[in-house]
BALOBA-1460 file (C-alpha; in Angstrom, 3 decimals):
// residues 250
<rec num="1" residu="r" x="0.000" y="0.000" z="0.000"/>
<rec num="2" residu="r" x="2.905" y="2.315" z="0.827"/>
<rec num="3" residu="r" x="4.471" y="1.611" z="-2.569"/>
<rec num="4" residu="v" x="1.215" y="2.363" z="-4.360"/>
<rec num="5" residu="l" x="0.836" y="5.641" z="-2.466"/>
<rec num="6" residu="e" x="4.407" y="6.661" z="-3.290"/>
<rec num="7" residu="a" x="3.907" y="5.808" z="-6.966"/>
<rec num="8" residu="s" x="0.648" y="7.760" z="-7.106"/>
<rec num="9" residu="q" x="2.330" y="10.724" z="-5.399"/>
<rec num="10" residu="q" x="5.115" y="10.686" z="-8.013"/>
<rec num="11" residu="l" x="2.573" y="10.514" z="-10.856"/>
<rec num="12" residu="t" x="0.637" y="13.417" z="-9.323"/>
<rec num="13" residu="e" x="3.801" y="15.521" z="-9.143"/>
<rec num="14" residu="i" x="4.655" y="14.704" z="-12.790"/>
<rec num="15" residu="i" x="1.127" y="15.615" z="-13.937"/>
<rec num="16" residu="n" x="1.189" y="18.844" z="-11.919"/>
<rec num="17" residu="s" x="4.561" y="19.839" z="-13.356"/>
<rec num="18" residu="e" x="3.308" y="19.166" z="-16.906"/>
<rec num="19" residu="t" x="0.098" y="21.138" z="-16.377"/>
<rec num="20" residu="s" x="2.016" y="24.053" z="-14.817"/>
<rec num="21" residu="a" x="4.349" y="24.105" z="-17.836"/>
<rec num="22" residu="e" x="1.326" y="24.120" z="-20.170"/>
<rec num="23" residu="s" x="-0.351" y="26.902" z="-18.200"/>
<rec num="24" residu="l" x="2.637" y="29.165" z="-18.889"/>
<rec num="25" residu="e" x="1.828" y="28.955" z="-22.614"/>
<rec num="26" residu="p" x="-1.114" y="31.179" z="-23.653"/>
<rec num="27" residu="s" x="-4.086" y="28.989" z="-24.558"/>
<rec num="28" residu="g" x="-7.877" y="29.291" z="-24.375"/>
<rec num="29" residu="e" x="-8.464" y="25.788" z="-22.965"/>
<rec num="30" residu="a" x="-8.868" y="26.680" z="-19.293"/>
<rec num="31" residu="e" x="-12.529" y="25.624" z="-19.015"/>
<rec num="32" residu="p" x="-12.080" y="22.030" z="-20.285"/>
<rec num="33" residu="a" x="-9.195" y="21.617" z="-17.809"/>
<rec num="34" residu="d" x="-11.492" y="22.705" z="-14.975"/>
<rec num="35" residu="e" x="-14.127" y="20.217" z="-16.135"/>
<rec num="36" residu="e" x="-11.549" y="17.423" z="-16.249"/>
<rec num="37" residu="e" x="-10.381" y="18.332" z="-12.748"/>
<rec num="38" residu="s" x="-13.951" y="18.228" z="-11.423"/>
<rec num="39" residu="a" x="-14.469" y="14.894" z="-13.204"/>
<rec num="40" residu="l" x="-11.354" y="13.499" z="-11.487"/>
<rec num="41" residu="h" x="-12.722" y="14.432" z="-8.059"/>
<rec num="42" residu="c" x="-16.222" y="13.059" z="-8.857"/>
<rec num="43" residu="l" x="-17.188" y="9.782" z="-7.188"/>
<rec num="44" residu="w" x="-17.446" y="6.782" z="-9.518"/>
<rec num="45" residu="v" x="-21.035" y="6.079" z="-8.431"/>
<rec num="46" residu="d" x="-22.002" y="9.712" z="-9.147"/>
<rec num="47" residu="k" x="-20.232" y="9.799" z="-12.503"/>
<rec num="48" residu="f" x="-21.981" y="6.693" z="-13.849"/>
<rec num="49" residu="t" x="-25.325" y="7.004" z="-12.045"/>
<rec num="50" residu="p" x="-28.400" y="6.673" z="-14.321"/>
<rec num="51" residu="r" x="-29.797" y="10.032" z="-15.432"/>
<rec num="52" residu="r" x="-32.744" y="8.810" z="-17.536"/>
<rec num="53" residu="y" x="-35.372" y="6.079" z="-17.278"/>
<rec num="54" residu="m" x="-33.824" y="3.981" z="-20.069"/>
<rec num="55" residu="e" x="-30.469" y="3.897" z="-18.249"/>
<rec num="56" residu="l" x="-31.906" y="2.106" z="-15.190"/>
<rec num="57" residu="l" x="-30.500" y="-1.391" z="-14.630"/>
<rec num="58" residu="s" x="-32.884" y="-2.315" z="-11.806"/>
<rec num="59" residu="d" x="-35.835" y="-4.696" z="-12.164"/>
<rec num="60" residu="d" x="-37.943" y="-3.554" z="-15.135"/>
<rec num="61" residu="y" x="-41.214" y="-4.726" z="-13.555"/>
<rec num="62" residu="t" x="-40.546" y="-2.631" z="-10.422"/>
<rec num="63" residu="n" x="-39.556" y="0.364" z="-12.552"/>
<rec num="64" residu="r" x="-42.776" y="0.210" z="-14.596"/>
<rec num="65" residu="c" x="-44.987" y="-0.263" z="-11.521"/>
<rec num="66" residu="l" x="-43.481" y="2.753" z="-9.757"/>
<rec num="67" residu="l" x="-43.737" y="4.905" z="-12.883"/>
<rec num="68" residu="k" x="-47.362" y="3.880" z="-13.466"/>
<rec num="69" residu="w" x="-48.253" y="4.638" z="-9.826"/>
<rec num="70" residu="l" x="-46.563" y="8.041" z="-10.058"/>
<rec num="71" residu="k" x="-48.441" y="8.842" z="-13.290"/>
<rec num="72" residu="l" x="-51.745" y="8.221" z="-11.436"/>
<rec num="73" residu="w" x="-51.071" y="11.520" z="-9.602"/>
<rec num="74" residu="d" x="-51.139" y="13.459" z="-12.900"/>
<rec num="75" residu="t" x="-54.845" y="14.273" z="-12.510"/>
<rec num="76" residu="v" x="-54.553" y="16.039" z="-9.151"/>
<rec num="77" residu="v" x="-51.017" y="17.441" z="-9.644"/>
<rec num="78" residu="f" x="-50.949" y="18.439" z="-13.321"/>
<rec num="79" residu="g" x="-54.693" y="18.402" z="-14.139"/>
<rec num="80" residu="k" x="-54.311" y="15.772" z="-16.895"/>
<rec num="81" residu="e" x="-57.729" y="14.143" z="-17.228"/>
<rec num="82" residu="k" x="-57.166" y="12.209" z="-20.470"/>
<rec num="83" residu="a" x="-54.549" y="9.806" z="-19.119"/>
<rec num="84" residu="v" x="-56.944" y="8.589" z="-16.406"/>
<rec num="85" residu="k" x="-59.889" y="8.179" z="-18.797"/>
<rec num="86" residu="k" x="-57.838" y="5.913" z="-21.049"/>
<rec num="87" residu="a" x="-56.957" y="3.641" z="-18.129"/>
<rec num="88" residu="k" x="-60.564" y="3.030" z="-16.982"/>
<rec num="89" residu="p" x="-61.883" y="0.985" z="-19.953"/>
<rec num="90" residu="s" x="-58.807" y="-1.254" z="-19.968"/>
<rec num="91" residu="a" x="-59.409" y="-2.088" z="-16.307"/>
<rec num="92" residu="e" x="-63.006" y="-3.073" z="-17.078"/>
<rec num="93" residu="a" x="-62.028" y="-5.144" z="-20.118"/>
<rec num="94" residu="h" x="-59.546" y="-7.385" z="-18.253"/>
<rec num="95" residu="p" x="-61.765" y="-9.714" z="-16.170"/>
<rec num="96" residu="p" x="-63.152" y="-12.589" z="-18.277"/>
<rec num="97" residu="s" x="-66.847" y="-13.417" z="-17.985"/>
<rec num="98" residu="n" x="-68.503" y="-16.663" z="-16.825"/>
<rec num="99" residu="q" x="-65.874" y="-17.265" z="-14.123"/>
<rec num="100" residu="p" x="-66.126" y="-16.666" z="-10.386"/>
<rec num="101" residu="k" x="-63.965" y="-13.892" z="-8.958"/>
<rec num="102" residu="e" x="-61.863" y="-16.271" z="-6.816"/>
<rec num="103" residu="q" x="-60.986" y="-18.373" z="-9.851"/>
<rec num="104" residu="q" x="-60.078" y="-15.246" z="-11.846"/>
<rec num="105" residu="n" x="-57.625" y="-14.114" z="-9.183"/>
<rec num="106" residu="k" x="-56.222" y="-17.632" z="-8.811"/>
<rec num="107" residu="w" x="-54.953" y="-17.845" z="-12.396"/>
<rec num="108" residu="k" x="-53.791" y="-14.256" z="-12.747"/>
<rec num="109" residu="t" x="-50.089" y="-13.525" z="-12.732"/>
<rec num="110" residu="k" x="-48.433" y="-11.113" z="-10.325"/>
<rec num="111" residu="v" x="-48.075" y="-8.622" z="-13.179"/>
<rec num="112" residu="q" x="-51.822" y="-8.750" z="-14.042"/>
<rec num="113" residu="l" x="-52.877" y="-8.336" z="-10.404"/>
<rec num="114" residu="t" x="-50.549" y="-5.365" z="-9.931"/>
<rec num="115" residu="e" x="-51.781" y="-3.779" z="-13.157"/>
<rec num="116" residu="e" x="-55.388" y="-4.033" z="-11.926"/>
<rec num="117" residu="i" x="-54.479" y="-2.535" z="-8.547"/>
<rec num="118" residu="l" x="-52.716" y="0.377" z="-10.245"/>
<rec num="119" residu="e" x="-55.641" y="0.916" z="-12.635"/>
<rec num="120" residu="a" x="-58.161" y="1.219" z="-9.788"/>
<rec num="121" residu="e" x="-60.442" y="4.241" z="-9.815"/>
<rec num="122" residu="l" x="-59.284" y="7.459" z="-8.168"/>
<rec num="123" residu="d" x="-60.956" y="8.821" z="-5.042"/>
<rec num="124" residu="q" x="-63.180" y="11.929" z="-4.912"/>
<rec num="125" residu="h" x="-60.115" y="14.180" z="-4.806"/>
<rec num="126" residu="k" x="-58.721" y="12.426" z="-7.909"/>
<rec num="127" residu="r" x="-55.891" y="10.861" z="-5.952"/>
<rec num="128" residu="p" x="-54.789" y="7.221" z="-6.394"/>
<rec num="129" residu="k" x="-55.996" y="4.595" z="-3.931"/>
<rec num="130" residu="y" x="-52.499" y="4.098" z="-2.478"/>
<rec num="131" residu="k" x="-50.914" y="7.401" z="-1.453"/>
<rec num="132" residu="v" x="-47.413" y="6.099" z="-0.668"/>
<rec num="133" residu="a" x="-45.031" y="3.741" z="-2.459"/>
<rec num="134" residu="l" x="-42.534" y="1.669" z="-0.434"/>
<rec num="135" residu="l" x="-39.280" y="0.486" z="-2.032"/>
<rec num="136" residu="c" x="-37.474" y="-2.159" z="0.010"/>
<rec num="137" residu="g" x="-34.323" y="-4.161" z="-0.564"/>
<rec num="138" residu="p" x="-30.675" y="-4.512" z="0.446"/>
<rec num="139" residu="p" x="-28.261" y="-1.534" z="0.237"/>
<rec num="140" residu="g" x="-26.806" y="-0.850" z="-3.195"/>
<rec num="141" residu="l" x="-29.844" y="-2.158" z="-5.081"/>
<rec num="142" residu="g" x="-30.581" y="1.253" z="-6.622"/>
<rec num="143" residu="k" x="-33.725" y="2.196" z="-4.685"/>
<rec num="144" residu="t" x="-32.846" y="5.880" z="-4.176"/>
<rec num="145" residu="t" x="-31.571" y="6.207" z="-7.750"/>
<rec num="146" residu="l" x="-34.804" y="4.656" z="-9.047"/>
<rec num="147" residu="a" x="-36.942" y="7.065" z="-7.015"/>
<rec num="148" residu="h" x="-35.016" y="10.128" z="-8.243"/>
<rec num="149" residu="v" x="-34.987" y="9.049" z="-11.912"/>
<rec num="150" residu="i" x="-38.704" y="8.133" z="-11.919"/>
<rec num="151" residu="a" x="-39.662" y="11.421" z="-10.207"/>
<rec num="152" residu="k" x="-37.642" y="13.436" z="-12.727"/>
<rec num="153" residu="h" x="-39.055" y="11.386" z="-15.622"/>
<rec num="154" residu="a" x="-42.629" y="12.064" z="-14.477"/>
<rec num="155" residu="g" x="-42.009" y="15.833" z="-14.257"/>
<rec num="156" residu="y" x="-41.454" y="16.257" z="-10.518"/>
<rec num="157" residu="n" x="-38.814" y="17.967" z="-8.427"/>
<rec num="158" residu="a" x="-37.411" y="15.222" z="-6.167"/>
<rec num="159" residu="v" x="-37.144" y="16.321" z="-2.518"/>
<rec num="160" residu="e" x="-35.210" y="13.829" z="-0.401"/>
<rec num="161" residu="m" x="-35.237" y="13.616" z="3.384"/>
<rec num="162" residu="n" x="-33.766" y="11.044" z="5.740"/>
<rec num="163" residu="a" x="-36.250" y="9.716" z="8.262"/>
<rec num="164" residu="s" x="-33.549" y="8.519" z="10.669"/>
<rec num="165" residu="d" x="-32.025" y="12.038" z="10.853"/>
<rec num="166" residu="d" x="-35.202" y="13.826" z="11.980"/>
<rec num="167" residu="r" x="-35.908" y="12.023" z="15.236"/>
<rec num="168" residu="s" x="-38.446" y="14.584" z="16.471"/>
<rec num="169" residu="p" x="-42.031" y="13.943" z="15.249"/>
<rec num="170" residu="e" x="-42.680" y="17.707" z="15.083"/>
<rec num="171" residu="v" x="-39.693" y="18.312" z="12.782"/>
<rec num="172" residu="f" x="-40.661" y="15.232" z="10.749"/>
<rec num="173" residu="k" x="-44.212" y="16.559" z="10.284"/>
<rec num="174" residu="t" x="-42.982" y="20.054" z="9.359"/>
<rec num="175" residu="r" x="-40.606" y="18.715" z="6.720"/>
<rec num="176" residu="i" x="-43.246" y="16.438" z="5.171"/>
<rec num="177" residu="e" x="-45.839" y="19.220" z="4.985"/>
<rec num="178" residu="a" x="-43.280" y="21.679" z="3.595"/>
<rec num="179" residu="a" x="-42.280" y="19.238" z="0.848"/>
<rec num="180" residu="t" x="-45.819" y="18.167" z="-0.078"/>
<rec num="181" residu="q" x="-47.633" y="21.506" z="0.160"/>
<rec num="182" residu="m" x="-45.071" y="24.048" z="-1.092"/>
<rec num="183" residu="k" x="-43.888" y="24.547" z="-4.672"/>
<rec num="184" residu="s" x="-40.305" y="24.495" z="-5.855"/>
<rec num="185" residu="v" x="-39.380" y="28.045" z="-6.856"/>
<rec num="186" residu="l" x="-35.788" y="27.309" z="-7.808"/>
<rec num="187" residu="g" x="-35.203" y="28.012" z="-11.490"/>
<rec num="188" residu="a" x="-37.474" y="29.343" z="-14.192"/>
<rec num="189" residu="n" x="-39.598" y="26.193" z="-14.542"/>
<rec num="190" residu="e" x="-41.104" y="25.452" z="-11.161"/>
<rec num="191" residu="k" x="-42.141" y="21.823" z="-10.721"/>
<rec num="192" residu="p" x="-44.319" y="20.092" z="-8.134"/>
<rec num="193" residu="n" x="-42.448" y="18.211" z="-5.440"/>
<rec num="194" residu="c" x="-42.233" y="14.447" z="-5.051"/>
<rec num="195" residu="l" x="-41.118" y="13.593" z="-1.510"/>
<rec num="196" residu="i" x="-38.597" y="10.746" z="-1.133"/>
<rec num="197" residu="i" x="-38.193" y="9.560" z="2.480"/>
<rec num="198" residu="d" x="-35.050" y="7.451" z="2.838"/>
<rec num="199" residu="e" x="-34.363" y="5.006" z="5.710"/>
<rec num="200" residu="i" x="-38.002" y="4.990" z="6.806"/>
<rec num="201" residu="d" x="-37.246" y="1.812" z="8.801"/>
<rec num="202" residu="g" x="-34.944" y="3.903" z="11.031"/>
<rec num="203" residu="a" x="-37.674" y="6.369" z="11.997"/>
<rec num="204" residu="p" x="-39.243" y="6.139" z="15.478"/>
<rec num="205" residu="a" x="-42.834" y="4.941" z="15.891"/>
<rec num="206" residu="a" x="-44.038" y="8.490" z="16.624"/>
<rec num="207" residu="s" x="-42.755" y="9.724" z="13.256"/>
<rec num="208" residu="i" x="-44.401" y="6.802" z="11.464"/>
<rec num="209" residu="n" x="-47.703" y="7.700" z="13.143"/>
<rec num="210" residu="v" x="-47.287" y="11.311" z="11.977"/>
<rec num="211" residu="l" x="-46.810" y="10.078" z="8.401"/>
<rec num="212" residu="l" x="-49.839" y="7.775" z="8.661"/>
<rec num="213" residu="n" x="-51.999" y="10.618" z="10.006"/>
<rec num="214" residu="i" x="-51.028" y="12.796" z="7.021"/>
<rec num="215" residu="i" x="-51.807" y="9.939" z="4.605"/>
<rec num="216" residu="h" x="-55.110" y="8.946" z="6.219"/>
<rec num="217" residu="r" x="-56.634" y="12.413" z="6.579"/>
<rec num="218" residu="k" x="-60.182" y="11.426" z="5.810"/>
<rec num="219" residu="d" x="-61.980" y="12.780" z="2.747"/>
<rec num="220" residu="g" x="-65.284" y="12.657" z="4.623"/>
<rec num="221" residu="e" x="-64.289" y="15.172" z="7.308"/>
<rec num="222" residu="g" x="-65.324" y="18.104" z="5.115"/>
<rec num="223" residu="e" x="-68.717" y="16.613" z="4.316"/>
<rec num="224" residu="a" x="-69.572" y="16.350" z="8.009"/>
<rec num="225" residu="a" x="-68.177" y="19.796" z="8.820"/>
<rec num="226" residu="a" x="-70.446" y="22.763" z="8.183"/>
<rec num="227" residu="g" x="-68.942" y="25.968" z="6.803"/>
<rec num="228" residu="a" x="-66.720" y="26.737" z="3.854"/>
<rec num="229" residu="g" x="-63.786" y="27.824" z="6.045"/>
<rec num="230" residu="r" x="-63.493" y="24.457" z="7.717"/>
<rec num="231" residu="r" x="-63.818" y="22.717" z="4.351"/>
<rec num="232" residu="r" x="-61.007" y="24.840" z="2.895"/>
<rec num="233" residu="r" x="-58.765" y="24.031" z="5.836"/>
<rec num="234" residu="r" x="-59.530" y="20.355" z="5.472"/>
<rec num="235" residu="e" x="-58.702" y="20.391" z="1.754"/>
<rec num="236" residu="g" x="-55.495" y="22.299" z="2.472"/>
<rec num="237" residu="g" x="-54.456" y="19.541" z="4.855"/>
<rec num="238" residu="l" x="-55.047" y="16.738" z="2.355"/>
<rec num="239" residu="l" x="-52.022" y="14.995" z="0.886"/>
<rec num="240" residu="l" x="-51.908" y="16.137" z="-2.750"/>
<rec num="241" residu="r" x="-48.355" y="15.085" z="-3.654"/>
<rec num="242" residu="p" x="-46.808" y="11.612" z="-4.026"/>
<rec num="243" residu="i" x="-44.511" y="10.192" z="-1.338"/>
<rec num="244" residu="i" x="-41.947" y="7.428" z="-1.999"/>
<rec num="245" residu="c" x="-40.529" y="5.704" z="1.076"/>
<rec num="246" residu="i" x="-37.319" y="3.634" z="1.004"/>
<rec num="247" residu="c" x="-36.217" y="0.994" z="3.510"/>
<rec num="248" residu="n" x="-33.803" y="-1.926" z="3.789"/>
<rec num="249" residu="d" x="-35.934" y="-4.086" z="6.081"/>
<rec num="250" residu="q" x="-39.619" y="-4.279" z="5.188"/>
């Protein structure tokens, strides 16, 4: 190891001496040199991380399921009605007739069952049936990369938070509400946020209960409440943005 370090130190000195000699000569190639230097200091995993959906090497079935679930939010987030209307007839056309429901489910593949779950009708606020996606698997599988790439592909601004860092339920609640209710104003094209909660299995039980309370804010509370002010407050508290949770141990 000492020999390798000495050899690398010698090579570094040689490269530095060559670059200093070149810098004495007038040339307009300063910017590419800076880019090369930044590329040298870039981590290998960051340099070759997937940037687009087609570059993902993770399980294609998982990728498609997550993307399809995220696209179900298009109606409430982007106001795209057409995409949802196309999905409804296909869901009705799948089940074959003259067979009991138990037998239908028995012979369906995992892919067909998942497709039917994802094509379920939206609720009265045009949100999908399942408000949160959970990605689980061993470290290094590409869960966080998948969440970021899918969110970017679907037109969202990915906001990542680590559940094990924010141990206080109050801070946890504040960060979730800030990410799901506020817009991204960075840059000219503001995009809606998609919250990615990493290491959700490291969060305390109180934080998990806070997340569940935000997810399960009932749609029927406004119907029972009289007065437009209370109804507006209730709608403002509804979860209107997708949340992707990531854990190692399900």
